[in-house]
C-alpha positions in Angstrom: 23.7 21.7 2.6 27.7 22.7 3.6 29.2 22.0 7.4 29.1 26.0 7.7 26.7 27.1 10.2 23.4 26.7 9.2 19.7 27.8 9.9 17.8 24.9 10.9 14.0 24.0 12.1 13.7 21.2 14.2 10.0 21.0 14.3 9.3 19.6 18.2 12.6 19.7 19.4 11.8 19.5 23.2 11.0 15.2 23.5 13.6 12.7 22.6 14.8 11.9 19.1 13.9 15.8 18.0 15.3 17.3 21.1 18.4 15.2 20.5 18.3 16.5 17.2 18.1 20.2 18.1 20.7 20.0 20.5 23.5 18.0 18.8 23.0 20.6 15.8 23.4 23.6 18.0 26.7 21.6 19.4 27.5 21.8 16.1 27.5 25.5 15.7 24.5 25.6 14.1 21.6 28.6 14.2 19.0 25.9 15.6 15.2 26.8 15.8 12.8 24.7 17.4 9.1 24.9 16.8 6.7 23.5 19.1 3.7 23.9 21.4 6.1 24.0 24.5 4.4 21.7 26.6 6.1 18.9 26.1 9.5 19.9 27.7 11.8 22.9 27.3 14.2 23.3 24.1 17.9 22.7 24.2 20.4 25.0 25.4 21.6 27.4 22.6 18.2 27.5 20.6 15.4 30.1 19.6 12.1 28.5 20.3 9.2 29.8 18.4 5.6 28.5 19.6 3.5 26.3 17.1 0.2 24.5 17.4 -0.5 22.2 14.2 -3.6 20.9 16.1 -5.8 24.1 14.8 -6.1 26.0 11.2 -3.2 29.1 11.4 -1.4 27.4 14.3 1.6 27.7 12.2 1.7 31.0 10.8 4.9 32.1 13.1 6.8 30.2 10.6 5.5 31.9 7.4 8.4 34.4 6.1 11.2 31.8 8.1 13.8 30.6 5.8 15.9 27.7 6.6 18.2 25.5 5.2 17.0 22.2 6.6 13.8 21.6 8.4 13.7 18.3 10.7 10.2 16.9 11.4 8.9 13.7 13.2 5.0 14.4 12.8 2.8 11.5 12.8 -0.6 13.3 11.7 -0.9 13.9 8.3 -2.9 16.8 8.9 -0.3 18.2 10.2 2.2 18.0 7.7 0.1 20.0 4.6 0.2 23.4 6.6 3.9 23.2 7.6 4.5 22.3 3.7 2.5 25.3 2.8 4.4 27.8 4.8 7.9 26.5 4.5 8.2 24.0 1.6 9.0 26.4 -1.7 11.9 28.0 -0.1 13.4 25.0 2.4 16.3 23.5 0.3 16.1 20.3 2.5 13.5 18.1 4.5 14.6 15.6 6.5 11.3 13.8 7.3 11.3 11.0 10.5 9.4 8.1 9.5 9.1 4.3 11.0 9.3 0.8 10.0 5.7 0.5 11.3 4.9 1.8 7.9 5.1 -1.9 6.5 2.1 -4.3 6.1 3.7 -7.3 7.1 5.8 -8.2 9.9 6.1 -12.3 9.5 8.3 -12.2 7.0 10.6 -9.6 5.5 9.0 -7.3 3.2 8.6 -4.3 1.6 5.2 -3.9 0.8 3.8 -0.4 2.4 0.4 -0.4 5.0 -2.3 1.5 2.8 -2.1 5.2 4.1 -4.7 7.2 5.9 -6.3 10.4 4.1 -3.7 13.4 4.1 -6.1 15.2 6.0 -6.2 12.7 8.7 -6.1 13.5 12.1 -6.7 10.4 14.0 -3.8 10.5 16.7 -4.6 6.0 17.4 -1.5 3.9 17.6 -3.7 1.4 15.2 -3.4 4.1 13.1 0.1 4.9 13.6 2.2 3.0 10.4 -0.7 3.8 7.9 -0.1 7.9 9.2 3.2 7.7 8.7 3.1 6.5 5.3 0.8 9.8 4.2 2.9 11.7 5.7 6.1 10.7 3.7 3.8 10.9 0.7 3.0 14.0 1.3 6.8 15.5 2.1 8.0 13.1 -1.6 5.0 15.1 -3.3 6.1 18.4 -2.1 10.0 18.3 -1.7 10.6 15.9 -4.3 14.3 15.1 -4.5 15.4 17.6 -1.6 13.8 15.2 1.3 15.2 12.6 3.3 12.9 9.7 4.4 14.5 7.8 7.1 12.3 4.9 8.7 13.9 3.8 12.4 13.2 0.7 14.3 13.4 1.2 17.8 15.1 4.2 19.1 17.1 3.8 22.2 19.4 5.5 24.9 19.3 8.7 27.0 15.7 10.6 27.4 14.1 7.0 25.8 10.1 7.7 27.2 9.5 4.0 26.9 12.0 2.3 28.8 12.3 -0.9 26.4 16.5 -0.7 27.1 16.5 0.9 30.2 14.2 -2.3 31.8 17.3 -4.7 31.4 20.9 -2.8 32.7 18.8 -1.8 36.0 17.4 -5.4 36.4 20.8 -7.1 35.9 22.0 -4.2 38.4 19.6 -5.5 40.9 21.0 -9.2 40.7 19.7 -12.2 41.6 17.4 -14.5 39.0 16.3 -12.6 35.9 13.6 -14.1 33.2 15.1 -13.8 29.7 12.7 -14.9 26.6 14.4 -17.9 24.9 15.4 -18.5 22.6 18.8 -16.9 22.7 19.1 -16.7 18.8 15.9 -14.7 18.5 16.8 -11.3 16.8 16.4 -7.8 17.8 17.5 -4.3 16.5 17.7 -0.9 17.8 19.2 2.4 16.4 20.8 5.0 19.3 19.1 8.1 19.4 22.5 10.4 19.5 24.0 7.7 16.7 20.2 8.7 14.7 20.4 12.6 15.5 24.0 12.3 14.3 23.8 10.1 11.1 20.4 13.0 10.3 22.6 15.9 10.7 25.6 14.4 8.9 22.8 13.9 6.4 21.6 17.1 6.0 25.1 18.9 5.8 26.2 16.6 2.8 23.0 16.9 1.4 22.0 13.0 1.2 18.3 12.6 0.3 16.3 9.7 -0.6 13.7 7.0 1.6 15.4 4.0 3.4 15.2 2.2 6.6 17.5 3.7 9.8 18.2 0.7 11.7 21.5 -1.5 13.4 21.9 -5.0 12.0 20.2 -7.8 14.2 21.5 -9.6 16.7 20.6 -12.4 18.9 18.6 -11.8 22.2 21.6 -13.4 24.2 24.2 -11.4 22.5 22.2 -8.2 23.2 21.7 -9.3 26.9 25.6 -9.9 27.0 26.3 -6.8 25.8 24.4 -4.8 27.6 26.2 -7.2 31.2 29.6 -6.0 29.6 29.3 -2.6 29.2 27.7 -2.9 33.3 30.6 -4.8 34.4 32.9 -2.0 32.4 31.2 0.6 34.3 32.0 -1.2 37.2 28.0 -1.3 38.2 28.4 -5.2 38.7 31.0 -7.5 39.0 29.6 -10.8 37.8 27.6 -12.1 34.9 23.8 -12.4 35.7 22.0 -15.0 36.6 19.5 -15.5 33.3 16.7 -18.1 32.9 15.9 -18.8 29.6 12.1 -18.8 29.6 9.9 -20.4 26.4 7.7 -17.8 24.2 4.9 -20.7 25.0 5.3 -20.2 28.6 5.3 -16.6 28.3 2.5 -16.6 26.2 0.1 -19.0 28.6 1.0 -16.7 31.3 0.2 -13.5 29.1 3.6 -12.2 29.1 3.4 -8.5 27.8 5.7 -8.4 24.9 7.5 -4.9 23.3 6.6 -2.0 25.6 4.0 -1.2 28.3 4.2 -1.9 32.3 4.6 -5.7 32.9 6.1 -6.1 29.5 9.7 -7.7 28.5 11.5 -5.0 26.4 12.3 -5.7 22.9 10.9 -9.2 23.4 8.2 -9.9 20.2 6.4 -13.4 19.6 7.4 -15.5 16.4 6.5 -15.7 13.8 4.2 -13.2 14.2 7.0 -10.3 14.3 9.9 -12.3 12.4 10.1 -9.6 9.7 9.7 -7.0 12.1 12.9 -7.0 14.3 15.5 -8.6 10.8 15.3 -5.0 9.3 18.8 -5.0 6.8 20.5 -2.0 8.3 23.0 -2.1 4.8 21.4 0.8 3.4 21.9 3.2 6.1 25.5 2.3 6.6 26.6 3.0 2.4 24.8 6.4 3.4 26.9 6.9 6.2 25.3 5.9 9.3 28.1 4.9 11.9 26.1 2.6 14.7 27.4 3.1 18.5 28.9 -0.4 20.3 25.9 -1.8 22.4 28.3 -1.3 25.2 28.2 2.9 24.4 24.6 2.4 24.0 24.2 1.1 27.7 26.6 3.3 28.6 25.1 6.8 27.9 21.6 5.2 29.0 23.2 4.5 32.9 25.2 8.0 33.1 21.5 9.8 32.0 18.8 7.8 34.4 20.4 5.0 36.8 21.0 7.7 39.8 16.8 8.1 39.9 15.2 5.3 37.5 11.5 5.4 37.4 10.7 2.9 34.6 7.3 3.7 33.0 7.6 -0.1 31.3 8.5 -3.3 32.3 7.8 -6.2 34.4 7.9 -5.8 38.7 9.9 -7.9 40.4 7.2 -9.7 42.4 5.8 -10.6 39.3 9.0 -11.8 37.6 9.2 -14.0 40.5 5.8 -15.3 40.5 6.4 -16.1 36.8 10.0 -17.6 37.4 8.6 -20.1 40.5 5.7 -21.0 38.1 8.2 -22.0 35.5 10.2 -23.8 38.1 7.3 -25.5 39.7 7.9 -23.8 43.2 6.7 -21.5 45.6 7.4 -17.4 44.8 9.7 -15.8 47.0 7.5 -14.2 50.1 10.3 -11.3 49.8 8.3 -10.3 46.5 6.1 -8.7 48.4 8.6 -6.0 49.6 10.9 -6.0 46.1 8.1 -4.6 44.4 8.1 -1.4 45.8 11.7 -1.1 44.9 11.3 0.4 41.7 8.3 2.8 40.3 6.4 2.3 37.3 4.5 5.1 35.7 2.3 5.0 32.6 2.8 7.9 30.8 0.3 9.9 28.8 1.4 9.8 24.9 3.1 12.8 24.2 2.5 14.4 20.6 4.7 13.1 18.7 6.4 9.9 19.6 9.6 11.1 18.7 
């Protein structure tokens, strides 16, 4: 696929990664079609919309007889893959499937062993089946497309439009000031991929015809360097003027206090316990770099998030100020600040309904 304007289909295209792919493809001058139910958001400007619904038989028929130079798909339900392949695979010269590092079977160590796939016609939407379902989706794509397919396995996707706020919690919390609870040790590795970087790389790969299966993730950095990078970005933007006051709290204390890891209400974004997830945040990023991926500095990713979200932050995940203050007081052996009740109402945390597609 050359860099000339091409016909691009984005299955989804209204939420987060798939929407970013569609938007950037249109900005590059490609003719972009977005195919989705249309219930999760609006397609980007400059794209054509086709209403489909993969959840029932015949729901992708509006795509029949359409021809595209490249197809991008983020589906997580195996039963949603087959019908689209039946309609499009024989005529599509290029297929980019977005999978996940959750396909790996062992997170305690770095391993390429995969989970056993679900049945290819599985419709199970459970989070517990997510990784195994993606394995089945990958297999279906490779079986039908062969060397016309690129399968990428992203780690944590962050940036503007992130529906899970695992990154967003930290810059917003630093901007609020005061003593900040951080999960020790500083050396604990974390990884991410910027949604805009990822989408641009996928488009570059489609334009150059790159195929194969590979992880899509930046190199790991220590949690301390991660938080320092966020602070550097906020200082450079004039959001804060001083380094944040971080108190590094050991894992044992956090687990005793039942602090939620990773994501969701009450969580510390990016934090996962060791040794259970030692292999989860240390996936190698060299293969993606060799294939053309160029990660932005963390400061740039934070700046993108801040510009997109900071005016009206409505965090869907993270720890409330009151909960954080109570934990810090317990850690120090002091009484909680009585003003915590007031602070607790200054941010809104809501639990979102799961989207049809995570990406």
